[in-house]
C-alpha positions as a printed Julia matrix, in Angstrom:
437×3 Matrix{Float64}:
 -122.57  -223.19   -0.37
 -125.09  -219.98   -0.7
 -126.97  -220.5    -3.52
 -129.31  -217.09   -4.02
 -131.15  -215.52   -6.44
 -128.17  -213.05   -7.4
 -125.78  -215.7    -7.65
 -128.7   -218.24  -10.05
 -127.95  -215.62  -12.32
 -126.19  -217.16  -15.6
 -122.71  -216.14  -16.29
 -123.73  -214.82  -19.89
 -126.02  -212.53  -19.03
 -123.62  -210.94  -16.14
 -121.18  -210.62  -19.27
 -124.09  -208.66  -21.03
 -123.92  -206.64  -17.94
 -120.13  -205.87  -17.31
 -120.35  -204.89  -21.38
 -123.24  -203.07  -21.41
 -123.3   -200.71  -17.9
 -121.21  -197.76  -20.07
 -123.2   -197.3   -22.97
 -126.54  -197.6   -21.19
 -125.03  -194.45  -18.31
 -124.42  -192.6   -21.34
 -127.44  -192.56  -23.42
 -129.82  -192.42  -19.48
 -130.52  -189.02  -18.68
 -127.26  -187.64  -15.42
 -129.61  -187.66  -12.23
 -128.13  -187.01   -9.1
 -127.9   -188.42   -5.68
 -129.93  -186.2    -3.87
 -132.51  -186.75   -6.66
 -132.9   -190.62   -6.52
 -134.03  -193.04   -5.2
 -131.03  -194.69   -1.82
 -132.63  -196.52   -0.29
 -132.02  -200.36   -0.32
 -131.98  -203.58    2.39
 -132.3   -206.27    2.67
 -132.45  -209.48    5.64
 -130.55  -212.97    5.12
 -130.2   -215.9     7.6
 -126.83  -215.98    7.84
 -126.99  -220.07    8.5
 -128.57  -220.7     5.07
 -127.88  -217.89    2.83
 -132.15  -217.35    3.1
 -133.1   -214.02    1.96
 -136.09  -213.02    5.17
 -137.1   -209.5     2.95
 -135.55  -207.17    0.73
 -136.73  -204.24   -0.39
 -134.65  -203.16   -4.33
 -132.29  -205.21   -2.86
 -130.4   -205.96   -6.44
 -130.89  -202.01   -7.46
 -127.43  -200.52   -8.08
 -125.76  -198.22   -5.15
 -123.5   -196.57   -3.58
 -121.77  -198.43   -0.75
 -119.35  -196.27    0.41
 -117.5   -196.91    3.84
 -119.45  -200.51    3.17
 -116.31  -201.39    0.79
 -113.74  -201.79    3.41
 -115.67  -204.8     4.57
 -114.36  -206.49    1.22
 -110.94  -204.65    2.1
 -110.58  -206.91    5.11
 -111.95  -209.74    3.81
 -109.28  -209.65    1.26
 -106.72  -208.72    3.82
 -107.71  -211.97    6.23
 -106.95  -213.95    3.05
 -103.43  -212.8     3.27
 -103.44  -213.23    7.15
 -104.8   -217.23    6.78
 -102.85  -218.0     3.46
  -99.41  -216.83    5.49
  -98.1   -213.72    3.96
  -99.16  -210.98    6.16
  -98.93  -211.51    9.64
 -101.0   -209.02   12.58
  -97.57  -207.87   13.57
  -96.55  -206.79   10.27
  -95.91  -203.25    9.83
  -97.98  -200.95    7.51
  -95.81  -197.7     5.81
  -98.31  -194.51    5.11
  -96.93  -194.0     1.76
  -97.76  -190.06    0.48
 -100.66  -190.6    -1.62
 -101.95  -192.64    1.63
 -101.54  -189.82    3.81
 -103.08  -187.38    1.22
 -106.6   -189.46    1.06
 -109.38  -187.45    2.02
 -111.2   -187.84    6.19
 -112.15  -189.94    7.36
 -108.81  -190.67    8.17
 -105.91  -191.34   11.31
 -104.2   -188.08    9.78
 -100.71  -190.07    9.19
  -97.89  -188.66    7.85
  -96.01  -190.46    4.78
  -93.2   -192.37    5.87
  -96.24  -193.45    9.61
  -96.04  -196.65   10.44
  -98.71  -198.55   12.07
  -99.15  -202.78   12.57
 -101.39  -204.98   10.07
 -103.86  -205.09   13.19
 -103.91  -201.71   14.29
 -104.43  -201.1    10.99
 -107.73  -203.53   11.23
 -109.04  -201.29   14.41
 -108.65  -198.28   12.04
 -111.5   -199.57    9.23
 -113.61  -201.39   11.73
 -113.57  -198.0    13.78
 -112.75  -195.12   13.15
 -113.04  -196.12    9.3
 -109.34  -195.01    8.6
 -109.01  -193.49    4.04
 -105.26  -193.09    4.37
 -106.1   -196.57    6.59
 -107.23  -198.11    3.53
 -105.29  -197.48    0.98
 -101.83  -197.66    2.54
 -103.27  -201.28    3.94
 -104.09  -202.39    0.31
 -100.36  -201.12   -1.01
  -99.31  -203.57    1.67
 -101.03  -206.58    1.04
 -100.87  -206.46   -2.28
  -98.07  -204.17   -3.21
 -100.21  -201.39   -4.88
 -103.78  -200.1    -5.03
 -104.86  -201.79   -8.37
 -103.26  -204.76   -7.71
 -105.46  -205.03   -4.5
 -108.46  -203.32   -6.36
 -108.37  -206.2    -8.64
 -108.4   -208.8    -5.91
 -110.69  -207.35   -5.28
 -113.37  -207.5    -7.57
 -111.65  -211.16   -8.33
 -113.18  -212.32   -4.49
 -116.33  -210.69   -5.41
 -116.62  -212.42   -8.14
 -116.01  -216.23   -7.11
 -117.97  -214.98   -4.07
 -121.51  -214.14   -5.88
 -121.67  -210.44   -5.24
 -122.56  -210.62   -9.5
 -123.54  -206.74   -9.86
 -120.74  -205.29   -7.73
 -117.59  -203.48   -8.96
 -115.16  -202.05   -6.91
 -112.44  -198.88   -7.7
 -110.93  -197.73   -4.8
 -110.25  -199.8    -1.5
 -112.24  -197.11    0.82
 -115.53  -196.82   -0.67
 -115.31  -192.44   -1.79
 -117.05  -191.08   -4.67
 -116.58  -192.64   -7.95
 -119.91  -193.24  -10.94
 -117.83  -196.24  -10.99
 -117.96  -197.99   -7.91
 -121.44  -199.73   -7.0
 -123.03  -202.78   -5.3
 -126.5   -203.38   -3.96
 -127.57  -204.38   -0.75
 -127.94  -208.13   -2.02
 -123.91  -208.22   -2.97
 -122.88  -206.57    0.69
 -124.92  -209.34    2.7
 -123.24  -211.56    0.38
 -119.87  -210.5     1.57
 -120.91  -209.87    5.41
 -122.22  -214.13    5.33
 -118.47  -214.81    4.06
 -116.53  -212.65    6.15
 -118.31  -214.47    8.75
 -117.93  -218.11    7.47
 -114.98  -217.58    5.56
 -112.62  -215.81    8.8
 -114.41  -216.26   11.64
 -111.3   -215.49   14.03
 -110.87  -212.37   12.77
 -114.34  -211.09   12.25
 -114.37  -210.13   15.91
 -112.6   -206.98   14.72
 -115.89  -205.52   13.32
 -117.48  -205.47   17.19
 -114.9   -203.91   18.79
 -116.54  -201.01   19.97
 -113.43  -199.2    20.42
 -110.16  -198.47   19.29
 -107.2   -197.21   20.79
 -104.32  -195.35   19.26
 -101.18  -193.13   20.19
 -103.47  -191.98   23.57
 -106.62  -191.46   21.63
 -109.75  -193.88   22.19
 -111.24  -193.61   18.76
 -115.12  -195.14   18.91
 -116.75  -197.72   16.3
 -119.01  -195.58   14.12
 -121.49  -198.54   14.36
 -123.23  -197.53   17.06
 -125.74  -200.42   17.8
 -122.74  -202.76   19.57
 -123.98  -202.59   22.42
 -126.55  -201.25   21.9
 -129.1   -203.46   19.98
 -129.43  -207.47   21.12
 -126.82  -209.59   19.81
 -125.01  -207.43   17.45
 -121.68  -208.02   17.1
 -120.41  -206.15   13.89
 -119.92  -205.48   10.76
 -119.59  -201.61    9.22
 -121.02  -198.06    8.37
 -120.92  -196.14    5.53
 -121.63  -192.45    3.65
 -121.36  -190.47    1.19
 -123.74  -187.62    0.06
 -124.89  -189.74   -2.57
 -125.08  -192.58   -0.63
 -127.17  -192.03    2.35
 -126.19  -192.97    5.81
 -125.54  -197.47    5.29
 -125.33  -199.76    7.61
 -124.35  -203.46    6.99
 -125.2   -205.29   10.49
 -125.1   -208.22   12.0
 -127.05  -209.84   15.22
 -127.0   -213.81   17.07
 -130.18  -214.18   18.89
 -131.33  -217.98   20.28
 -128.66  -219.29   18.3
 -129.85  -218.2    15.35
 -127.82  -214.93   13.07
 -129.31  -212.57   10.87
 -127.31  -209.81    8.59
 -129.35  -206.49    7.4
 -128.24  -204.24    5.0
 -129.56  -201.35    4.59
 -128.25  -198.48    2.6
 -129.48  -194.85    2.45
 -130.04  -193.81    4.9
 -131.74  -190.37    6.34
 -129.23  -189.45    9.03
 -127.12  -192.26   11.63
 -130.15  -192.7    14.16
 -133.24  -192.84   11.43
 -130.58  -196.0    10.08
 -129.85  -197.75   13.22
 -133.38  -197.69   14.26
 -134.58  -198.88   10.96
 -131.77  -201.75   11.52
 -133.02  -202.76   14.9
 -136.65  -202.82   13.1
 -135.68  -205.68   11.09
 -133.17  -207.7    12.82
 -136.41  -207.45   15.65
 -139.45  -208.37   12.55
 -136.45  -211.35   11.5
 -135.97  -212.89   14.73
 -139.89  -213.35   15.77
 -140.34  -214.44   12.39
 -138.48  -217.65   12.8
 -139.24  -217.93   16.59
 -142.72  -217.87   14.8
 -141.56  -220.39   12.03
 -140.78  -222.98   15.44
 -144.69  -222.62   16.12
 -145.99  -223.09   12.36
 -147.59  -219.45   12.79
 -147.48  -217.38    9.52
 -145.52  -214.53    9.68
 -143.01  -212.09    7.22
 -141.11  -208.95    7.9
 -143.55  -207.15    6.02
 -146.71  -207.73    8.07
 -144.25  -207.67   11.41
 -143.25  -204.19   11.04
 -146.4   -203.15    9.83
 -148.17  -204.7    13.13
 -145.51  -203.01   15.64
 -145.54  -199.67   13.57
 -141.97  -199.83   11.86
 -141.87  -198.48    8.27
 -141.31  -201.18    5.33
 -139.73  -198.43    3.12
 -138.55  -195.38    5.67
 -137.25  -193.72    2.58
 -139.49  -192.39   -0.02
 -139.27  -191.55   -3.28
 -140.73  -187.5    -2.33
 -138.29  -186.98    0.49
 -135.06  -188.32   -0.72
 -135.98  -185.78   -4.29
 -136.99  -183.02   -1.15
 -134.48  -183.38    1.14
 -131.4   -182.66   -0.5
 -127.96  -183.68    0.81
 -128.09  -185.08    4.1
 -127.63  -182.67    7.13
 -123.58  -182.14    7.77
 -124.75  -182.05   11.68
 -125.19  -186.45   11.37
 -122.4   -186.82    8.7
 -119.99  -185.25   11.52
 -122.05  -187.88   13.71
 -121.38  -190.93   11.84
 -117.21  -189.69   10.98
 -117.54  -190.92    6.9
 -116.77  -189.29    4.1
 -118.34  -186.28    2.23
 -116.79  -185.15    0.35
 -119.32  -181.97   -0.96
 -120.26  -182.85   -4.48
 -122.85  -184.59   -6.36
 -121.56  -187.76   -7.31
 -124.18  -189.02  -10.25
 -126.51  -191.67   -8.9
 -125.57  -195.67  -10.08
 -127.13  -196.88  -13.66
 -130.12  -198.64  -13.3
 -130.44  -202.88  -12.86
 -129.88  -203.54  -15.94
 -132.13  -207.09  -17.37
 -132.26  -208.79  -21.42
 -134.45  -206.61  -22.18
 -132.63  -203.39  -21.53
 -129.86  -204.74  -23.11
 -131.74  -205.1   -26.48
 -133.51  -201.89  -26.4
 -130.05  -200.29  -26.05
 -128.52  -202.04  -28.54
 -131.7   -200.96  -31.24
 -131.78  -197.49  -30.07
 -127.44  -197.47  -30.52
 -128.28  -198.96  -33.73
 -130.84  -196.48  -34.92
 -129.16  -193.88  -34.31
 -126.25  -192.55  -37.1
 -124.89  -190.24  -33.28
 -124.75  -190.52  -29.56
 -123.63  -187.87  -27.02
 -120.97  -189.95  -25.06
 -120.04  -186.92  -22.71
 -121.35  -184.36  -20.89
 -120.3   -180.57  -21.02
 -117.34  -179.84  -21.07
 -115.85  -178.2   -17.62
 -118.92  -180.39  -15.6
 -115.92  -182.45  -13.95
 -113.22  -181.75  -11.68
 -110.67  -183.97  -10.15
 -109.7   -183.89   -5.61
 -105.28  -184.43   -5.4
 -105.61  -184.0    -0.69
 -107.46  -182.98    1.43
 -104.36  -181.51    4.22
 -105.63  -179.75    7.89
 -103.82  -176.86    6.48
 -104.93  -174.58    3.27
 -101.52  -173.72    2.44
 -100.45  -177.03    2.22
 -103.05  -177.52   -0.51
 -102.73  -174.99   -2.32
  -98.86  -176.31   -2.47
  -99.96  -179.24   -3.51
 -102.28  -177.36   -6.68
  -99.29  -176.01   -7.21
  -97.22  -179.32   -7.25
  -99.41  -180.82   -9.49
  -99.81  -178.68  -11.79
  -95.59  -178.44  -11.76
  -95.34  -181.63  -12.54
  -98.86  -182.31  -14.92
  -99.14  -179.63  -16.75
 -101.01  -181.12  -19.73
 -103.16  -182.94  -18.03
 -104.57  -179.68  -15.93
 -104.12  -177.8   -18.85
 -107.0   -174.94  -19.33
 -108.37  -176.66  -14.95
 -108.62  -173.76  -12.38
 -107.11  -174.27   -8.81
 -109.64  -174.43   -5.71
 -109.65  -175.0    -2.62
 -112.92  -176.09   -0.93
 -112.66  -176.47    2.98
 -115.17  -177.65    5.09
 -115.18  -179.54    8.24
 -111.92  -179.42    9.36
 -110.25  -179.92    5.48
 -109.03  -178.44    2.98
 -109.59  -180.47   -0.45
 -107.18  -179.74   -3.52
 -109.32  -179.58   -6.16
 -109.48  -178.93  -10.29
 -112.2   -178.13  -12.03
 -113.35  -176.93  -15.14
 -111.95  -180.46  -16.57
 -114.17  -182.66  -19.38
 -115.26  -186.1   -18.33
 -111.87  -187.23  -20.74
 -109.55  -184.39  -18.85
 -110.66  -185.16  -15.89
 -109.82  -189.27  -16.0
 -106.8   -188.75  -18.02
 -105.81  -185.95  -15.64
 -106.57  -189.18  -12.95
 -104.62  -191.82  -14.06
 -101.52  -189.49  -15.18
 -100.98  -189.43  -10.82
 -102.39  -192.69  -10.04
  -98.81  -194.11  -11.72
  -97.39  -192.01   -9.71
  -99.13  -192.87   -6.28
 -100.63  -190.06   -6.12
 -103.84  -189.48   -5.19
 -107.07  -188.44   -7.18
 -110.42  -188.27   -7.03
 -113.07  -187.55  -10.74
 -115.46  -186.0    -8.93
 -118.58  -184.69  -10.87
 -120.6   -180.94  -10.71
């Protein structure tokens, strides 16, 4: 059983963390993802769970599509208990079909098999398929999200919260490098039969060959999985795993500057980790930090200054990665909560007679779909306006076009109004993302 530093934290501390997270978000000054430190990393011995190296590993970050490891973990659990079969059909719902890219571009009513859905998540990182699979496994996306969080708690992912099955931007959807390493280890340990899907270098669907976004497969020695992720708020993420000399390591790097620099850094950490394991056989003192220093590696490839100066990641890189980029800033995750921070927050809240808990009215928006044709985006806006007139009253209809996709959005909403509107749409099984800025 994995006993990590995060897993050993008391349940009471976690309960306090969950209860005060929203309050802290209100009291702390807002930050944008491009202005905040995004880098985090961890190297774990998969056999023992030992942490060989960590940098900001327990700080909250946006996992982006690395989220889909948990989506697949829940799916593999259903396959293992017999409630789901690889040959079962997955129907693409209207809500699934309207998810933003990366996606297979399936239409509502299309059907694929569960196995095709698994390949689509592991290679294409398809957001439309992630929603459809969640609906097939649990009956609804909301019920599936509940399973995701229940599994996270059982695995000891104490700082993780999932609010969707794909990892698209949402300020509430957070994890840590440490938690994602725990998840990566768990999926290998609990479902070795299905873990092999993460190693597929490509997937052929309807005559088209879809390449896996994980560029280390077939390139870095011993790497056999596991998942990439990217949004502007998260930077370029990768959870990777490899085997050398009969030993397996897991490396998680979050907040990379580009697919190439992220992959290079993961490769360096893998080389360093395996060097440490070899050195232990001969009782030679060696650390990963020491190895990196001696081999020209970067211990922290994205500094505060670099992250602030670079702004959003280059869209060419985002296109190569193929992950979702909705083109807006997402607030940085709330910093990790310590008992001292909790006490300070409670004291501040008690001392103040009034705490402003909302950002300026009109600073929020919702996205109700992404379409290949601008006319379809406009039609979706008119449909939502007609069906949910009260929820979007006063909001402006806009279509944001980039990368061949037209994103239908209502802008100029308050935070409350945006949240309420999305809840109303989701209750009717329609897609909706709450966006800030």
